[in-house]
C-alpha positions as CSV (number, residue, x, y, z in Angstrom):
1,M,0.4,0.2,0.8
2,N,1.9,3.1,-0.8
3,R,2.0,6.6,1.6
4,K,-0.9,8.4,-0.9
5,N,-3.8,5.3,-0.2
6,E,-3.1,4.9,3.1
7,T,-3.9,8.3,3.8
8,V,-7.0,8.5,1.4
9,G,-7.8,5.7,3.9
10,H,-6.9,7.3,6.9
11,L,-9.1,10.0,6.0
12,F,-12.0,8.7,5.0
13,A,-12.2,6.8,8.4
14,V,-11.9,10.2,10.0
15,I,-14.2,11.2,7.8
16,T,-17.0,8.6,8.9
17,I,-16.6,8.7,12.5
18,L,-16.7,12.5,13.1
19,I,-20.2,12.3,12.0
20,W,-20.8,9.1,13.8
21,G,-19.4,10.6,16.8
22,T,-22.3,13.3,16.1
23,T,-25.5,11.7,15.5
24,F,-26.1,10.8,19.0
25,I,-27.8,14.6,19.2
26,S,-30.1,14.0,16.6
27,T,-31.4,10.1,17.7
28,K,-31.5,11.9,20.6
29,V,-34.0,15.0,19.4
30,L,-35.9,12.4,17.1
31,L,-36.4,10.0,20.1
32,K,-38.8,12.8,21.7
33,A,-41.2,12.1,18.1
34,M,-40.2,8.8,16.4
35,T,-39.2,5.4,18.3
36,P,-36.3,3.9,17.9
37,I,-37.4,1.4,15.0
38,E,-38.9,3.6,13.0
39,I,-36.0,5.8,12.9
40,L,-33.5,3.6,12.6
41,F,-36.1,1.8,9.2
42,L,-36.2,5.5,7.4
43,R,-32.6,6.9,8.5
44,F,-31.8,3.4,6.0
45,N,-34.3,4.1,3.5
46,I,-33.6,7.6,2.6
47,G,-29.9,6.2,2.0
48,F,-31.0,4.1,-0.5
49,I,-32.6,6.7,-2.2
50,V,-29.8,9.0,-1.6
51,L,-26.7,6.3,-3.0
52,L,-29.3,5.2,-5.7
53,F,-29.5,8.4,-7.3
54,A,-25.3,8.9,-6.2
55,Y,-25.1,5.8,-8.8
56,P,-28.1,4.7,-9.9
57,H,-26.6,2.1,-12.1
58,R,-27.9,-2.1,-11.0
59,L,-25.0,-4.5,-8.8
60,K,-24.5,-8.0,-11.3
61,I,-23.2,-9.9,-9.2
62,K,-20.5,-12.3,-10.5
63,E,-21.3,-15.9,-8.3
64,K,-24.5,-16.2,-6.3
65,K,-22.5,-17.3,-3.6
66,Q,-21.4,-13.3,-3.4
67,E,-24.6,-13.2,-2.4
68,L,-24.5,-14.3,0.6
69,Y,-22.1,-11.8,1.8
70,F,-24.2,-8.8,1.0
71,A,-27.6,-10.0,3.1
72,A,-25.3,-11.2,5.9
73,A,-23.7,-7.5,5.8
74,G,-27.2,-6.8,6.0
75,L,-27.8,-8.6,8.7
76,C,-25.4,-7.5,10.9
77,G,-24.7,-4.0,10.1
78,V,-27.7,-2.4,9.7
79,T,-29.8,-5.1,11.5
80,L,-28.9,-6.8,14.4
81,Y,-26.4,-3.9,15.7
82,F,-28.6,-0.4,15.3
83,L,-31.3,-2.7,17.1
84,L,-29.0,-4.5,19.5
85,E,-27.8,-1.9,20.5
86,N,-31.3,0.1,20.8
87,I,-32.3,-2.8,23.3
88,A,-29.1,-2.6,25.1
89,L,-30.6,0.7,26.5
90,T,-33.6,0.3,27.0
91,Y,-32.4,-2.0,29.4
92,T,-28.7,-0.8,31.0
93,L,-27.3,3.1,31.1
94,A,-26.1,4.1,28.1
95,S,-22.8,4.9,29.8
96,N,-22.6,0.9,30.2
97,V,-23.4,0.9,26.4
98,G,-21.1,3.1,25.4
99,V,-18.3,1.8,27.1
100,I,-18.8,-2.0,26.0
101,V,-20.0,-1.2,22.4
102,S,-16.5,0.8,22.1
103,I,-14.7,-3.3,22.0
104,A,-15.7,-3.9,18.6
105,P,-12.1,-3.2,17.2
106,F,-11.3,-6.3,19.9
107,F,-13.9,-9.0,18.1
108,T,-12.6,-7.9,15.0
109,A,-9.2,-7.7,15.6
110,I,-9.8,-11.3,16.9
111,F,-12.1,-12.0,13.9
112,A,-10.0,-11.0,11.1
113,H,-6.9,-13.4,12.5
114,L,-9.9,-16.4,12.0
115,F,-10.9,-15.5,8.8
116,L,-9.3,-12.8,6.6
117,K,-5.7,-13.2,5.3
118,G,-2.7,-11.2,6.3
119,E,-4.5,-9.3,9.0
120,R,-2.2,-10.8,12.5
121,L,-2.7,-10.1,16.2
122,K,-0.3,-7.8,17.2
123,L,0.7,-7.1,21.0
124,Q,0.3,-3.4,20.0
125,F,-2.6,-3.3,19.1
126,F,-3.8,-4.9,22.3
127,M,-1.7,-2.4,24.1
128,G,-3.2,0.2,22.6
129,F,-6.7,-1.2,23.2
130,L,-6.7,-1.1,26.8
131,I,-4.9,2.3,26.8
132,A,-8.0,3.3,25.1
133,F,-10.9,1.2,26.9
134,A,-9.9,2.7,30.1
135,G,-10.0,6.3,28.5
136,I,-13.0,5.4,27.4
137,F,-14.0,4.2,30.6
138,F,-13.2,7.4,32.2
139,I,-15.0,9.9,29.1
140,S,-18.2,7.7,29.3
141,F,-18.7,7.9,33.1
142,N,-17.1,11.1,33.7
143,G,-15.8,11.0,36.8
144,F,-19.0,11.1,39.3
145,R,-21.0,7.7,38.0
146,V,-20.6,4.3,39.6
147,L,-20.7,1.4,37.1
148,K,-23.8,-1.0,37.5
149,L,-24.0,-3.4,35.7
150,N,-27.2,-5.1,33.7
151,P,-26.4,-8.6,32.8
152,C,-29.9,-8.2,29.9
153,G,-28.5,-5.2,28.8
154,D,-25.1,-5.2,29.0
155,I,-25.2,-9.1,27.2
156,L,-27.0,-7.2,24.6
157,A,-24.0,-4.9,24.1
158,V,-21.9,-7.0,24.4
159,L,-22.8,-8.7,21.1
160,A,-23.9,-5.2,19.5
161,A,-20.2,-5.0,19.6
162,A,-19.1,-8.9,18.6
163,V,-22.0,-8.1,14.9
164,W,-20.3,-4.9,14.0
165,A,-16.7,-6.3,14.5
166,A,-18.5,-9.2,12.2
167,Y,-20.3,-6.6,9.7
168,S,-16.5,-5.0,9.0
169,I,-15.1,-8.9,8.1
170,L,-17.7,-8.5,5.7
171,T,-17.6,-5.3,4.6
172,K,-13.1,-6.8,4.2
173,K,-14.3,-10.3,1.4
174,I,-17.2,-7.9,-0.4
175,S,-14.4,-5.7,-0.9
176,G,-12.2,-8.5,-2.5
177,F,-15.0,-8.9,-5.4
178,H,-13.7,-5.3,-6.3
179,Y,-17.9,-3.9,-7.2
180,N,-18.0,-0.5,-6.8
181,T,-18.4,1.2,-3.8
182,I,-22.0,3.1,-4.0
183,Q,-23.7,-0.3,-5.6
184,T,-22.3,-2.8,-2.7
185,T,-23.5,-0.6,0.5
186,R,-26.7,0.1,-1.5
187,R,-27.1,-3.4,-1.6
188,I,-26.0,-3.9,1.9
189,F,-28.8,-1.3,3.0
190,V,-31.4,-3.5,1.1
191,Y,-30.8,-6.6,2.6
192,G,-30.6,-4.6,5.9
193,L,-33.8,-3.2,5.4
194,V,-35.6,-6.8,4.3
195,F,-34.1,-8.6,7.5
196,M,-36.2,-5.2,9.4
197,I,-39.3,-6.0,8.2
198,P,-40.3,-8.3,11.3
199,A,-38.8,-5.8,13.7
200,L,-41.5,-3.2,12.2
201,F,-44.3,-5.0,13.6
202,I,-42.5,-7.1,16.7
203,F,-41.4,-3.0,17.6
204,G,-44.2,-0.9,15.9
205,F,-43.9,0.9,13.0
206,S,-46.4,4.1,12.6
207,P,-44.7,7.1,11.9
208,S,-46.8,10.5,12.7
209,V,-46.3,12.6,9.2
210,H,-47.2,15.8,11.0
211,M,-44.2,15.2,13.2
212,L,-42.0,14.4,10.4
213,L,-42.2,17.3,8.8
214,Q,-41.1,19.7,11.8
215,P,-38.4,21.5,10.4
216,V,-36.3,20.0,13.9
217,N,-37.2,16.2,13.6
218,L,-36.8,17.1,9.6
219,L,-33.4,17.9,8.8
220,N,-32.2,15.3,11.9
221,I,-33.4,12.6,9.9
222,L,-32.0,13.8,7.0
223,F,-28.8,14.3,8.7
224,L,-28.4,10.8,10.1
225,G,-29.8,9.1,6.4
226,M,-27.7,11.1,3.7
227,G,-24.8,11.8,6.0
228,A,-24.7,8.7,9.3
229,S,-25.6,6.1,6.7
230,A,-25.5,7.3,3.1
231,L,-22.2,8.7,2.9
232,C,-21.0,7.1,6.2
233,F,-21.0,3.6,4.8
234,V,-19.6,4.5,1.8
235,T,-16.3,6.2,3.1
236,W,-16.9,3.0,6.1
237,S,-16.1,0.5,3.5
238,S,-13.4,2.5,1.3
239,A,-11.8,3.1,4.3
240,V,-11.9,-1.1,5.6
241,R,-11.1,-2.1,1.5
242,I,-7.7,0.4,1.5
243,L,-6.6,0.4,5.7
244,G,-7.9,-3.5,6.8
245,A,-11.0,-4.2,8.7
246,V,-8.1,-4.1,12.0
247,K,-6.6,-0.7,11.2
248,T,-9.5,0.7,10.6
249,S,-11.7,-0.1,13.8
250,V,-9.2,1.8,16.2
251,Y,-11.1,4.9,15.2
252,I,-14.5,3.2,17.0
253,Y,-12.3,4.2,20.5
254,M,-12.6,8.0,18.5
255,V,-16.5,8.2,18.9
256,P,-16.7,9.0,22.3
257,V,-14.1,12.0,22.2
258,I,-16.5,13.5,19.4
259,S,-19.3,12.8,21.7
260,V,-18.1,14.7,24.8
261,A,-17.0,17.7,22.2
262,T,-20.0,17.8,20.0
263,S,-21.9,17.9,23.3
264,V,-19.5,20.1,25.1
265,I,-20.0,22.5,22.5
266,I,-23.5,22.4,21.2
267,L,-25.3,20.9,23.9
268,R,-23.5,23.3,26.8
269,E,-22.2,20.5,28.6
270,K,-19.3,20.8,31.0
271,I,-16.8,18.7,30.9
272,T,-14.9,17.1,34.5
273,G,-11.0,16.8,34.5
274,I,-11.3,12.9,34.6
275,A,-13.1,13.0,31.2
276,I,-10.3,15.3,30.3
277,F,-7.8,12.6,30.7
278,G,-9.6,9.8,29.3
279,I,-10.3,11.5,26.2
280,G,-6.3,11.9,26.7
281,L,-5.7,8.1,27.2
282,T,-8.1,7.3,24.5
283,L,-6.0,9.6,22.1
284,A,-2.5,7.6,22.6
285,G,-4.3,4.3,22.5
286,L,-5.7,5.5,19.2
287,F,-2.2,6.5,18.2
288,I,0.0,3.3,20.0
289,S,-2.5,1.0,17.9
290,E,-1.9,2.7,15.0
291,N,1.5,3.5,14.7
292,K,3.6,1.1,13.9
293,T,6.6,2.9,12.0
294,L,8.5,2.6,15.2
295,I,8.4,-1.1,15.6
296,K,9.4,-2.0,11.3
297,K,12.4,1.0,12.7
298,K,13.4,-1.9,15.2
299,E,12.2,-4.5,12.6
300,R,15.0,-2.9,10.3
301,L,17.7,-3.1,12.7
302,K,18.3,-5.9,14.1
């Protein structure tokens, strides 16, 4: 991989995380007028429509077995991940979910080692993971909350992290088919929406058109659909294709950092010293997990 391509990959990952780190504000606003499943179904429908207009060409699958990867990616990355995360939030604290879901890079590394060639487990990655996870813990609990375990909700959050890791591995596999990224993302969305249909009946789907058309709700659902879904799933898939599943996944550590910064700027929430310390640890963990230059230099000197 040349430096130019690697830089583009990192740029895609940063753009994705910057947007995903701010989505909690839009979701928080929309939850006053809509249910989680309504938000989820509408945002991915919008995302699909945007991608259809962006690249209105039908994807022709070369081999039938490749369709299974698209279906699995839609099930994991669109349907199961968001449903598990949203259901977990009804059983346990949001701070618990925020911390637990951030272990997704750990699962990604394990799955990559098992299913992907060329993505090996390295001690440096796990050192960075432990440091970043400690930082995420401090950020989420902000120095004054007590960790309260709730087996049901916390297990669902762990499953959500594992499911997202599986999605990252699947998108890496799909990138090897060498299709257009917009087309592959759109196909994943289709499967995600299809698998979501049973949940519409289970959790109830009856969004109010009047509430949806209110400017604040409309702008936020468009942001989630066009930005967090259409754009970000394309940029994330592109980053995974360029950098690999493991290297891209560590950017998930940045989500709590972006969320805290956004809450301070937009929601005027206060940030404590312990949260700032947590941000520092998270950034340090990200740097350690990503930086291979020093290790390579040492290997050359041996």
